[in-house]
N, C-alpha and C positions, 0 to 999 in steps of 0.2 A: 432303816427298817424296810421290809419288803412292801412294794406297792399293793400286794395282795393280802397283807395282814389285816385283821379286823381292826378298825380304827378305835383308838382309846382316848384321844385328846378331844375335848369338847370344842365344837366350832363356835366362832364368835357371833355376836349379834350382827356385825357388819357383813359377815359371810352369809348369814341367813337372809339379810336384807337384799343383798345382791342377787342371790339365787331366786328370791321371791320376785324381784323386779324382772329378772329374765323370764320367769314363768308367766308373769303378767304380759310381757310382750308376746310370748308364745300363744297364750290364750286369746289375746286380742286378734291375732292373725288367724286362729282356728275358728273361733266362735262368731266373730262379727260377720264374716262373709256368709256363714251358714244361716245365721239368724235373720239377717237383714239384706245384705247385698245380693247374694245368689238368688233368693226367692224373688226379689224385685227385678233383677236382670232377666231371669228366666220367664217371669210373667210378661215382660215386655216382648220377649222373643216369641213366646207361644202362650198367649193368654188362655186358650181353651184347654191345653194339655199341661198346664203348669205343674200340677201335682205329680204326674207321671214323669215329666222331664226333670223335675227337681230330684225325684227318686233315682232316676238313671244317673244323673251327674254325681250325686253324693255316693251312690253305690260304686261307681267306677273309681272314684277317688279313694273310697274305703278299701277297695281291693288292692290298689297301689300301696296304701298304708300297711296293709297286712303283710305284703311282700317286703317292703322297705324296712320296716321297724326292726325285725330280728336281724336282717343282713347288716344294716348300719350298726346295730349294737355289737354284732360279732366282729366286724371290722374295727370298731372302736376299741374293743377288748385287746386287739392285736396291733394297735397303732404304736409305732416306736418314735413318733415325732418328738423333736426337742421341745415342742410346745405342750407335750403331754398326750394322753390318750383321748381325752374328751373334747378339748377345745377346738381341734381342727374340724371335728364333726359338727360342733355347735356353730362355728363360724360358717362352714360350708352350707349348712342347713338354712341359716339366716339369709345368706345371699340368694340361694335358689328360691326360697319362699318369697322373698321380697320382689325379685324380678318377675316371678309368676303372677304375683298380685298386681304389679304395675301393668302387666300385659292383659289381665282379665277384662277391664272395661272396653278393650278394643276387639274383643272376640265377636266375630260377625254372626255366629250361630251357636246353637246349643252344643254341638259336637266340639267346637273350639273352646267353649266354656268348660266342658268336661276335661279336655286336654290340659288347659291352664290350671284348673283347680286340682287336678291329679298331680301335676308337677309341684304345685304349692304344698300339697299334702306330703309328697316325697321329701321336700325340704323340711317341713315341720317334723317329720318322723326322724330324720337324721339329727336335727336339733334336739329333739326330745330324748333320743337315745343317749346323747352325751350328757344332757342335764340330769336325767333321772338317775343315771349311774353314779353321779357325784354323791348322792346321799349314802348308799352303802359303802362307797369308797372312802368317805371322809367323816361321816357322822356316827358316833358310837350309839349302840342300841338304846342306852338310857336317855338319849335326846331325840330319838326318831319320832316320837309322838308329836312333840311340839314343833320340830322342824317340818314334819309332814303336814301339820296344820297350816304353817305359813307357806308351804309349797302349794297346798290345795286352795288357799284363799284366793289367789290370783285368777282362778277359773271364773267364778262369778264376777269378780271385780273387773276382769278383762272384758266380760260381756257388757257390763254397765259402762265402762270407760269407752269401749269400742262403739256401742250403740249411740252413746252421747256424741262421740266424734263424728259419726256418719249421718246423724240425724239433726244435730243442733249446731255443730261447729263447721263441718265441711259436708253439707248435704249434696247428694248427687252421686251417681255411680263412679265416675272417673275420680273425683276428689276423694270419695270414700275409700276406694281401693288404694289410692296413693297415700293417704294419711295412715291407713292401717299398716302399709309397708314401712313407712317412716317410723311409726311407733315401735314396730318389731325391732328395727335396727337400733334405735336409741335406748330401748329398755334392756336389750340383751348386752349392750356395750359394756356397762360396768362390771358384769360378771366375767365376760371374756377378758377384759383388760386388767381387772383387779383381783382375780382369784388364781391361786397357784394350782397346778395340775401335775402331779408326780409323773415322771417319765417311766415307762415300762422298760425293764432291762431285757435283752434278747433271751436270756436264760429262762425267764418267767413267761415268755410269750406262748400262749396256747397254740396248738396246731389247728389250722382251719380245716374242718371237715363238715360237709353238709349233714352228716349223720348226727353231729352235735346239736342240730336244731330240734331233734326229737328228744324230749325230756320224758322219760318213762313214768307214767302215773304209778306203776307198781313200785318203782324205786324211790320216787319222790311224791308220795300221795298228798302231803300237805300243799305242795306247790300246785298240784292238779286241782284240789278242792278250792284253793284260793282263786285260781284262774277261772274256774267255772262259775263260782259265786260272783266274781267281778263281772263276768260276761253277762250274767242274768240281770244284775242290778243296772249296769250301764245300758243294756238293751231296753230295760223298762224306761230309763231316763230318755234314751234316744227316741223311742216310740212316742213318748209324751210330748216332747218338745219340737219334733220335726215340723209339724204342721201348725204350730202355735199361732203364727201370723194369720193363717187361713181360718183357724178355729175362731179367733176373735172377730174376724170380718164376716165369715159365712154363717156361723152358728150363734155367737153372742151378738152379732150385728153391731159391733162397735164402730162408731163413725171414724175414728182414727186408730186403726189396728196397730200401726207402727208405734204410735205413742203408747198404746196399751201394752205392747210388748216391753217397752222401756219401763213402764210403771211396775209391771210384774217382775221384771228383772231386778229393779230396786228392792222390792219386797223380798224376793228370793235371796238376794245378796245380804239384806239385813238379817234374815234368819240364819244364814251361814256365819255371819260375823258374831252372832250371839252364841253359837255353839262350838265352832271349830277349834279355836285356841283353848277354850275351857276343856273340851273333850280331850285334846292332845295332852294337856297337863295332867288331867285325871288319869288318863291311860298310862302315861309314863310313871306316875306315882304308884299306881296299883299294879303295874306290870301286866294288866289284862287288855286284850284287844278284841276278842271274839264277841263279847257281850255288847260292846259298843256298836259293832257292825250289825248285829242282829236287831237291836233296838232301832238303829237308824233306818234299816231297811223296812221295818214295819211302819215307821213314820212316813217314809217315802210312799209306801202303798196307800196310806191313809190320804195323802195329798191327791193321788190318782183317783181315789174314790170320790173325792169332792168334785173334781173336774168331770167325772163321769155322770154324776147325779144332778148337779146344779149348773146350768148353762147361763150364768149371769156374770157380769164383770166383778161384782163384789165377791162372789164365790171363787172366781178365778184368782182374785187378789189373796183371799184366804189360803187357797191351795198353794199359791206361789210362796207364801210365807212359811207354811207348814213344810213344803218341800225343801225350802232352804234350811230349816231347823234340822231336818233329817239328813240332808245331803252334807251339811257342814260337819256333822259327826262322822258320817261315812267316809268322806274324802280324806279327812285327817287320819283316821285310824286304819283304814284299809291300806293306805300307802305304807304306813309303818309296818303293818302285818306282812305285806308282800315282801319287804326287804328282809324279813326274818325267816322266810321259807325258801329263799333262793338256794338252789342246789349246791353252788360253790362260788368261791371268790374269783376264779379265773375268768368266768363268763358272766359277770354281773350284768353288763350292758346287753349282751345277747339274751340272757334269760329275762331281763326286764323288757326287752324288745318282743320276746315271745309272749310274755304275759300282757304286754301292751296291745296285743291282738284282741284281748278282751275289751279294750277301750275302742279300738278302731273297727273290729268286725261288726259291732252293732250298727255302725253307720252304713254298712252294706246290707245287713239283715233288716234293720228298722224300716228303711224305705219300702222294701218288699212286703214286710208285714203290714205296716201302716197303710201303704198304698193299696194293698189287697183288701184290707178291712174296709177302707173308705170306698173303694170301687164296688165291692160286693154288697156291703151293708149300708153304706152311706151314713154310718152312725159313729159319731165321736164318742158316744157313751160306750159302745162296744170296744172302741179303741183304747179308752182309758181304763176300762175294767181289765182288759188284757194286760196293759202295762202294770197295773197294781198287782195282778196275780204273778207276773214274772218277777217283780220285786220281792214278793213273799217267798218265792222259790229260792231267790238269791240268799235270803236270810237263813233258810234251812240248810243250804249247801255249805255254809261256813262252819257249821257245828262239828263236822267230822274232823276238822284240823286238830292234830294232837300236839304238835311241837310248839304251839303258841297258846298261852292261856286265854 
C-alpha cells in the first residue's frame, strides 16, 4: 500500500502509549524551561528588566520556531531514509534540543540564553514535525479524537512532571536543565526504537519548492480558518501564562510563587484529565469536532475572566482548574480537526508545520502584547481581559469550517 494512502488499520494501545510518552518528553523540554528555568535564570542576569528580557528571549526563539517548523516538515515529507520519513527528524531534533538544554545553564548573558534557547526550539520543532505527522500517516479518522486526546494530555503532564523535577527532585539551574534534557531522551526513546515508519518510495516523493509553503486560503478555506482559530486560542493561552510566576509574586503577593505555579499546574492538569479523553471519545462517536472547540474556547475565556477580576490565590486556583477543563477538550479535539483539513497527503508534515506556526507564533506575539500591556498599564486585569477576548474570537473563527462537522 502507498505510504500516502489514507490509513485504515487501527493503531494499537502500545503505539498510542509510545507516542504519548514521546510527546511527554517533548513538552517537558518545551514548557519546563519557559515556566520555571528561563524566568529564574533571566531574573538572576537582569533583575530590573526581567519582564522585557524574558519577552525578548522567548520572542527570538519563537521566530526561529516559525521558520524551522514548516521547513523541517517539508524535508520530512521528502526523506527517503531506510529508517522512514519521520524518525530521522525526531532523532535529530532530540539530539539538538538536548545539547542546547545542557548548554543553557552555562550561558553568561541574556544574549547567549537567547541563542541556546533558540537552538533548543529549533530541535523541538524538528522533533515535533516528525511526531505530529505520524497521526495522519498512521491513524484512521475514526480514531483521531481519542488518539489526539492522548497526544494532548502530555502537555500539562509534561509541565507538572517537569516542574516537579526542577523544583523538588533536582533544584537549581544546572541540574534542572540537565534533568530536562535527560527526560527528553529517555521518553522519546521507546517511540523511536519501537515504532515502524514506512519508507517513502522515490516515485511518490514531492518536488521541493518554496512556493509550496503558501497554502491558498481561497483553495483551502477550512485549513485557513482552522489555523487562524488555533492562532487566536493559543495566543490567549500564551498571554495568560507567560508572566504567571511574576503575577503570583507581584500581584497576588504569594510567599512562594514557584510553589504556587506548581499547585496551579496540578489543578490545571486535573481539569484536563477530567475532560480530554472523554471529549475525544464523544467526538469520535458523534463525528463532530467544531462544537467541542467552540465550547472549550468559551470555558478558557471564563478562566481568564476569573484571573482578571479576583487577584487572590484561591481565585487563581479556581481559574487554573477551569482553564484545564476547557483546554482539555480543546487540545484533544482541535488536533483531530486539524488532521481532517490538511490539503493533501504528500505534504502532511509540511502542512502541519505551517499550521504549527499557530502554536509558535503566539510565543513571539504574546511577549510583545503582554509586555506592552504591563509596561503601559501596569495592570494584570487588562492583560487577562485581553486574553479572554482573544479566546472568544478563536471560538467564533472555527464556525466557518465546512468540511468538518
